[in-house]
N, C-alpha and C positions, 0 to 999 in steps of 0.2 A: 364738472361740478353740477350738482343738482339744485334747482331754484329753491328758494325758501318760501316765496310767496306762493300761497295755495293754488291760485289760478294759473300762474306760470308752471308750477309743479304738475298740474293737471295736463297742460299742453305738452310739456316735456315727456311725461310718462306715457301718455297715449301715443305720441310720435314713436317712442322707443318700442313700445309694445306692438305697434302696427308694423314697424320696420325691421326690427331686430330680435325680438323675443316671443316665444310661444307661450309664455305665461308670466304672471307677476312674480311668482316664485323664482323663476329663472332670472328675470331682471334684477331682483333683489339680491340674489346670490352673486351674479356677475359684477354688480356695481357696489356690492356690500353696503346695502341699504336694509333698513328695519322695516319689514312689511308692516307691522303693527302700527308704528309711528306714521307711515305713509297713509295707511287706510284711515287712521284717526284724523289726520290733518285734512284729507279730502272729504271725510264725512262731515267735517265742520262746515263745509261749503256745499253739502248735500249731494255728494257724489260717492258712489260705491263701485267696486270692482265687478264687472260682469265676466265671469269666467268663460262663458260660451262666446262672447264677442272679443274676449281678451282686450277689454279697454275699460276705463272708468266712465259711468254714465250717470246722468242726473237721476235723483231718486224721485 
């Protein structure tokens, strides 16, 4: 289950990206998540996906 709280979601996603997935696209496909929804939710707390680092970082 994916956390709904944006801060918990950030931690969950960065952990999964670090340990299990080579890209946000792979993670979303495997876990059946909406990439647009995730990026909007994390943008609301000033985080964006860094493709080179394969993680969400503060803006």
